[in-house]
Each structure stands twice: as C-alpha cells, then as structure tokens.
C-alpha positions in Angstrom: -2.2 -42.2 -20.8 -4.1 -43.7 -17.8 -5.9 -42.1 -14.9 -7.6 -43.6 -11.9 -10.4 -41.7 -10.0 -11.3 -43.1 -6.6 -14.0 -42.6 -4.1 -16.9 -41.7 -6.3 -15.5 -38.4 -7.7 -18.1 -36.5 -9.7 -18.3 -37.9 -13.3 -17.4 -34.5 -14.9 -13.8 -35.2 -14.0 -13.8 -38.5 -15.7 -15.4 -36.9 -18.8 -12.7 -34.1 -18.9 -9.9 -36.6 -18.7 -11.4 -38.8 -21.3 -12.0 -35.9 -23.7 -8.3 -35.2 -23.3 -7.4 -38.6 -24.4 -6.9 -40.4 -21.0 -8.1 -43.9 -20.3 -10.0 -43.5 -17.0 -10.7 -46.1 -14.4 -13.3 -45.0 -11.9 -13.8 -46.5 -8.3 -16.8 -45.7 -6.0 -14.7 -46.4 -2.8 -11.3 -45.7 -1.3 -8.3 -47.8 -2.1 -6.1 -49.7 0.4 -2.3 -49.1 0.4 -1.9 -52.6 -1.2 -4.3 -51.7 -3.9 -2.6 -48.4 -4.5 0.7 -50.0 -5.0 -0.7 -52.0 -7.9 -2.9 -49.2 -9.3 -0.1 -46.6 -9.4 2.4 -48.8 -11.0 1.0 -48.0 -14.5 -0.9 -44.8 -13.9 0.0 -41.2 -14.8 -2.9 -39.4 -12.9 -4.7 -40.4 -9.8 -7.7 -38.6 -8.2 -8.7 -39.2 -4.5 -10.9 -37.7 -1.8 -10.2 -37.9 2.0 -10.5 -41.6 2.4 -7.5 -42.8 0.5 -4.1 -42.6 2.1 -1.2 -42.1 -0.5 1.9 -43.1 1.3 5.6 -43.2 0.4 5.2 -47.0 0.0 2.4 -46.4 -2.5 4.5 -43.9 -4.3 7.7 -45.9 -4.3 7.0 -47.9 -7.5 4.7 -45.3 -9.2 7.4 -44.5 -11.8 4.9 -43.1 -14.3 2.8 -41.1 -11.9 2.8 -37.3 -12.9 0.2 -35.9 -10.5 -2.2 -36.5 -7.7 -5.5 -34.7 -7.5 -7.1 -34.3 -4.0 -10.8 -33.7 -5.0 -11.4 -31.9 -1.6 -9.8 -29.3 0.6 -7.4 -31.3 2.7 -4.2 -33.0 1.6 -3.0 -34.5 4.9 -3.9 -38.0 3.4 -1.1 -37.6 1.0 2.6 -37.8 1.8 3.5 -34.5 0.1 7.2 -34.7 0.7 7.4 -38.1 -0.8 5.5 -37.0 -3.8 7.7 -33.9 -4.3 10.8 -35.9 -4.1 9.6 -38.0 -7.0 8.5 -35.0 -9.1 4.9 -35.7 -8.6 2.7 -32.7 -8.3 -0.3 -32.5 -5.9 -3.5 -30.4 -6.5 -6.5 -29.9 -4.3 -9.7 -27.7 -4.3 -9.2 -25.1 -1.7 -12.3 -23.0 -2.6 -14.9 -25.0 -4.4 -16.8 -26.4 -1.6 -16.5 -23.8 1.0 -20.0 -22.6 0.5 -21.5 -26.0 1.0 -19.5 -26.5 4.3 -20.7 -23.1 5.5 -24.2 -23.7 4.7 -24.1 -27.1 6.6 -22.6 -25.3 9.6 -25.3 -22.7 9.6 -28.2 -25.2 9.3 -26.7 -27.3 12.2 -26.4 -24.2 14.4 -30.1 -23.3 13.8 -31.1 -27.0 14.2 -29.3 -27.3 17.5 -30.3 -24.0 19.0 -34.0 -24.8 18.2 -33.4 -28.5 19.5 -35.0 -29.6 16.2 -33.3 -33.0 16.4 -35.0 -33.6 19.8 -38.4 -32.5 18.5 -38.0 -34.6 15.3 -37.1 -37.8 17.4 -40.1 -37.2 19.6 -42.6 -36.9 16.7 -41.2 -40.0 14.9 -41.8 -41.9 18.2 -45.4 -40.7 18.3 -44.9 -38.1 21.1 -46.4 -34.5 20.7 -44.2 -32.1 22.8 -45.2 -28.4 21.9 -42.7 -26.7 24.3 -40.3 -23.8 23.9 -38.1 -25.0 26.8 -34.5 -24.9 25.6 -35.2 -23.6 22.3 -33.7 -20.3 21.2 -33.3 -18.0 18.3 -29.8 -17.6 16.9 -30.1 -13.9 16.6 -28.1 -12.2 19.4 -26.2 -15.3 20.2 -22.4 -15.3 20.0 -20.6 -17.6 17.5 -17.0 -18.5 18.2 -15.1 -19.6 15.1 -11.8 -21.4 15.7 -9.8 -21.2 12.4 -10.5 -18.0 10.4 -9.6 -19.3 6.9 -11.7 -19.6 3.7 -14.5 -21.4 5.5 -14.3 -19.5 8.8 -14.4 -16.0 7.1 -17.4 -16.9 4.9 -19.3 -18.5 7.9 -18.5 -15.3 9.8 -20.1 -13.0 7.3 -23.3 -15.2 6.9 -23.7 -15.6 10.6 -23.6 -11.8 11.1 -26.4 -11.6 8.5 -28.5 -13.8 10.7 -28.0 -11.5 13.6 -25.3 -13.4 15.5 -22.4 -11.7 17.0 -19.1 -13.3 15.9 -15.8 -13.9 17.6 -12.8 -15.8 16.2 -9.5 -17.2 17.2 -6.6 -18.1 14.7 -3.0 -18.8 15.4 -2.1 -16.4 12.4 -2.9 -12.8 12.1 -6.2 -12.5 10.1 -8.2 -9.5 9.2 -11.6 -9.5 10.9 -14.6 -9.2 8.4 -17.6 -7.1 9.2 -18.1 -6.7 13.0 -16.3 -9.9 13.9 -14.1 -9.6 17.1 -10.7 -11.3 17.2 -10.0 -13.1 20.5 -6.4 -13.0 21.7 -6.6 -16.5 23.3 -8.7 -19.7 22.6 -9.7 -19.7 26.3 -11.3 -16.3 25.8 -13.3 -17.4 22.9 -14.4 -20.6 24.6 -15.6 -18.7 27.7 -17.8 -16.3 25.9 -19.3 -18.1 22.9 -22.8 -19.8 22.8 -21.6 -21.9 19.8 -18.1 -23.0 19.1 -17.2 -24.2 15.6 -13.9 -25.7 14.5 -12.5 -25.0 11.1 -8.8 -25.8 11.5 -6.6 -27.5 9.0 -5.1 -31.0 9.1 -1.5 -30.4 10.1 -0.2 -33.0 12.4 0.1 -30.5 15.3 -3.6 -30.2 15.5 -4.1 -33.9 16.4 -5.9 -33.9 19.8 -6.2 -30.1 19.6 -9.6 -30.0 21.3 -10.2 -32.2 24.5 -11.6 -32.2 28.0 -9.7 -29.1 29.1 -11.2 -27.0 26.1 -14.8 -28.5 26.6 -14.6 -27.6 30.3 -13.8 -24.0 29.4 -16.9 -23.6 27.3 -20.0 -21.9 28.6 -22.6 -24.1 30.2 -25.3 -24.7 27.7 -23.1 -24.0 24.8 -23.1 -25.8 21.4 -20.1 -27.4 19.7 -19.4 -28.1 16.0 -16.6 -29.8 14.2 -16.5 -29.8 10.3 -12.8 -29.7 10.0 -10.8 -32.9 10.8 -11.9 -35.8 13.0 -8.5 -36.3 14.8 -8.6 -32.8 16.3 -11.4 -33.7 18.8 -11.6 -36.1 21.7 -15.0 -37.6 21.1 -15.0 -39.4 24.5 -14.5 -36.1 26.3 -17.2 -34.5 24.2 -19.5 -37.3 25.1 -18.8 -36.8 28.9 -19.7 -33.1 28.6 -22.9 -33.8 26.7 -24.1 -36.4 29.1 -23.3 -34.3 32.1 -25.5 -31.4 30.7 -22.6 -29.0 30.5 -23.0 -28.8 26.8 -26.5 -28.6 25.2 -25.7 -30.1 21.8 -23.1 -30.9 19.2 -22.7 -31.6 15.5 -19.9 -33.5 13.9 -19.2 -34.2 10.2 -15.7 -35.7 10.6 -14.3 -38.5 12.7 -11.0 -39.9 13.7 -11.9 -43.3 12.1 -14.2 -43.3 9.1 -15.6 -46.2 7.2 -14.1 -46.8 3.7 -17.2 -47.1 1.7 -20.9 -46.3 1.5 -23.0 -48.7 3.6 -20.1 -49.9 5.8 -20.9 -49.8 9.6 -20.2 -46.7 11.6 -19.3 -46.6 15.3 -18.9 -43.5 17.6 -19.3 -42.8 21.3 -21.7 -40.0 20.3 -24.4 -42.2 18.8 -27.7 -42.0 20.5 -27.2 -38.9 22.4 -30.0 -36.3 22.3 -29.4 -33.0 20.3 -26.3 -34.4 18.6 -26.1 -34.4 14.8 -23.8 -36.8 13.1 -23.2 -36.7 9.5 -21.0 -38.9 7.3 -18.3 -36.3 6.2 -20.7 -34.5 3.8 -19.8 -30.9 4.5 -18.7 -30.4 0.9 -20.8 -33.1 -0.6 -23.5 -31.1 -2.5 -23.9 -31.7 -6.2 -22.9 -28.1 -6.9 -19.7 -28.4 -4.9 -18.7 -31.7 -6.2 -19.2 -30.6 -9.8 -17.0 -27.6 -9.2 -14.4 -29.6 -7.5 -14.5 -32.2 -10.4 -13.9 -29.5 -13.0 -11.3 -27.5 -11.0 -9.1 -30.3 -10.0 -9.3 -32.2 -13.3 -8.3 -29.0 -15.2 -5.4 -28.5 -12.9 -4.2 -32.2 -13.5 -4.5 -31.7 -17.3 -2.7 -28.4 -17.3 0.3 -29.9 -15.4 0.3 -33.1 -17.5 0.0 -31.3 -20.8 2.0 -28.2 -20.2 3.9 -28.2 -16.8 1.5 -25.7 -15.2 1.9 -25.9 -11.4 -0.3 -22.9 -10.4 -1.9 -23.8 -7.0 0.0 -27.1 -6.6 0.4 -27.7 -2.9 3.9 -29.3 -3.1 5.5 -27.6 -6.2 6.9 -24.1 -6.9 4.2 -22.0 -8.8 5.1 -22.0 -12.4 2.7 -20.9 -15.1 4.4 -21.2 -18.5 3.0 -19.4 -21.4 1.7 -21.2 -24.4 4.3 -21.9 -26.9 4.7 -23.0 -30.6 8.2 -24.5 -29.8 8.7 -28.1 -31.0 9.7 -29.3 -27.5 9.1 -28.4 -23.8 11.5 -29.8 -21.3 10.3 -29.9 -17.6 13.1 -30.3 -15.2 12.2 -30.9 -11.5 15.2 -30.8 -9.3 16.5 -30.2 -5.8 16.6 -26.6 -5.0 20.3 -26.0 -4.8 22.2 -22.9 -6.3 23.5 -23.1 -9.9 21.1 -25.7 -11.3 19.6 -23.4 -13.9 23.0 -22.3 -15.1 24.0 -25.9 -15.6 21.0 -26.7 -17.5 21.5 -23.9 -19.9 25.2 -24.6 -20.2 24.4 -28.3 -21.2 21.8 -27.1 -23.7 24.3 -24.6 -25.2 26.9 -27.4 -25.5 24.3 -29.5 -27.5 23.7 -26.4 -29.7 20.0 -25.9 -28.6 18.6 -22.4 -28.6 16.1 -21.6 -25.7 13.0 -19.9 -26.9 11.5 -19.3 -23.5 12.2 -20.5 -19.9 10.3 -20.4 -16.6 11.8 -21.1 -13.2 10.2 -21.4 -9.8 11.6 -22.6 -6.5 9.9 -23.4 -3.2 11.5 -25.1 -0.3 13.5 -28.1 -1.4 12.2 -28.2 -5.0 13.1 -26.3 -8.1 11.0 -26.4 -11.2 12.2 -25.3 -14.7 10.2 -25.2 -18.0 12.3 -24.8 -21.1 11.0 -24.4 -24.7 13.3 -25.3 -27.5 12.5 -25.2 -31.3 15.2 -27.5 -32.7 15.2 -31.4 -32.5 17.8 -32.8 -30.4 19.5 -36.1 -29.6 19.0 -38.3 -26.5 22.3 -37.1 -25.3 21.0 -34.0 -23.7 18.3 -35.9 -22.0 20.8 -38.4 -20.5 23.0 -35.5 -19.3 20.2 -33.7 -17.7 18.9 -36.9 -16.0 22.4 -37.6 -14.8 22.6 -34.3 -12.9 22.8 -35.2 -9.1 20.0 -32.6 -8.4 17.5 -34.1 -10.9 14.3 -35.4 -9.4 12.5 -35.8 -12.8 12.7 -35.0 -16.4 9.8 -34.8 -18.8 9.7 -34.0 -22.5 6.6 -32.7 -24.3 6.5 -32.5 -28.0 4.1 -30.4 -29.9 2.0 -32.1 -32.7 
C-alpha cells in the first residue's frame, strides 16, 4: 500500500507508516490540484497540512484512497462531504499544537506591548533610543479572546498567570476558566480590551468576519492578533487603522493568500509598518508540536486503514471496533438510511455467515458498520453488499 505525505510533515509520520508496511512518498511542499489528481489515483493514504486543497475533483478518481490526514488543526482545505461520500475518512490533530500557538500568542502580546519590534529595528539601524514611551507591562492589561476553544481557553489561563485580566466572546456557550469574564457581544469585548486576539475556526461563515467596523470599535492604542485563519481579517482595513495611529500594533501568523513553498515571495499590505509582527503560519510549528502531530495523525490513519477505527475522524461516525481474532472484518460505509444494518445482516444470514462481533455508528448522512466473521465466504456476499443502493464503500480486512 502507498502513502503520500506533503508539505514537509514531520519525519516520524513517514517512519510510522513505513514500519507498518507502506511505501511512502514525501514532498516538502504543497501539491496543486492537477498534481493531486495524479498522486491520489494510486494512493491509499495522503497527509497534508494547510497549504494543499483537496477538492472534489482531486477525489473523483482516487478510487484507492482510504483516508486523508490533516497534520494540523484545520480541515477547511478538504472537501469533507466529497470525501465522506466516497467513504474516505479525514483525521486531524485538534490538540497537539495548541500549546505552541498559545506560546506564540503570549510572546507576541509581550513584544507588541513593550514595542520590542520597534526597539529592535532601531538598534539594527544603529540608533540608540532608551525610552519608555509607549512601552507597557502586560500585567493589569485586558486581553480579549475571540473564540474560546482549545487554544482560547489555554491562552486564557496562561494570560491570567501573567497578571492580565481576561474577557472572551464565543458564539457558543462556553464555561469561563479562572477569572475570565464572558462578554455577551463582540462589540463589548472590542470596546474594553487592550489586546484582541482571534482564535476562530475556518468555517465559511467566518470569511471577512473582522473588518473596518470591528477595528473601529477597538480601544484607541489597542493591539490586534490573528493566529486563526487568514481569510477572517480584512488586512487593508487593519493597515488603515495602524497607519492612522488608532491601533498601536498587530501580529499576524495567517494570511488570506499564502505562498506554496519555503522561499517563495510573500506580499502583504502590512509589510513595513512599525510594531507589526508577521510570521509565516508557524503558530503550531515547533519541533515538539510537529512531532506530536506526526505521531497522532499517522497512528489515526493506520488504525483506520488496518482496523476501521474512526475515533476522532471529522467526517465519519465514531466507531472504535475492538480487536478480534475473526478471520475477516467487513467495513461497510453507507448512506445513513433506516434498515441498512438489518439488510446487511439478512444478506449475511442468507450466505450462511455467523457474525462474531458488530459495531455500528451513524452521523449525519453517513453510516459505518464493522462486522467480524469467522468463516470464509464467496465473492457473492461482497457483490450483494456492494450492490446495495445505500453502499458508499465496502472493504474487507483478512487476518493473517
């Protein structure tokens, strides 16, 4: 079986897949749609990060593809519905790099508040400017967190430990940690925060979420951070509010248009503005985080390919089949309509197959059944299962 890992995924992932018997091809850059169409035609597993777009067209001819691993948090670069309709599971790493993102956010908050970027630029240009003007402690300042998920909550706790007061806004009901205060509206948070940081997800509805109106509502002299998704922020509007002096600084790690590979040119309307930190989407790019992600996602891919385990898959029902000594395991992925399980069991009974164990899960439009049988069987049962109008995919795993 073959796996392709794109975008310089940590080598531990390739090692785990190789040890499991996969032939692994490694790329240090993202792949275009045309390249993916060719790559996926004879590939069982593919691993990407945020730069590769897996579209319906890329999946259309990927008959052998079993699963996609997003070696990052976000999965908006993958057509999840198209993958599910073909029985292709998608896994990501929702927790492995949260600490790295939080640490980058904290370091940027301190650097911006102390105006370290400006001081650093002056020193490199040969100018000594020993002045406290515009430089502040973060202790006692108010941090406003927009998006109180895995990253936002961890940032909340650590920021309080630095002496900051924390407010947050989230469209969902979230439990406040520590002394954090929930704001009932985004406007309330913006008007009262010395630093605003975005940690929202990549759903399409968040496109253009933060623009001129939101920047205008922020306190004069406030700082702005975005370490979530590039397309949620209007960079031109941010530039205007920085150059006018309304905002005192900003830090961005994500951009609406990002270069495909290392060393490619980067353009942004925010380049060259004092007290602005621009980083190349490295929020989760520490060696520790990338190693954790490499292990976590690779093991999820192997558990699915080898046993049908969909635990933490983002587009499949959660099914965690137990280990079995049965001779065969049949994995039937189907449209979630009433009566499919009964039909599967009836067909197996008609073929004289005794079911040793069975696991079923459904979510949304997809149903997932794992059935262990001891006896050998003819191709007839497989043909009958594949012929069911609800069938999306049928796999057979045979124990050695």
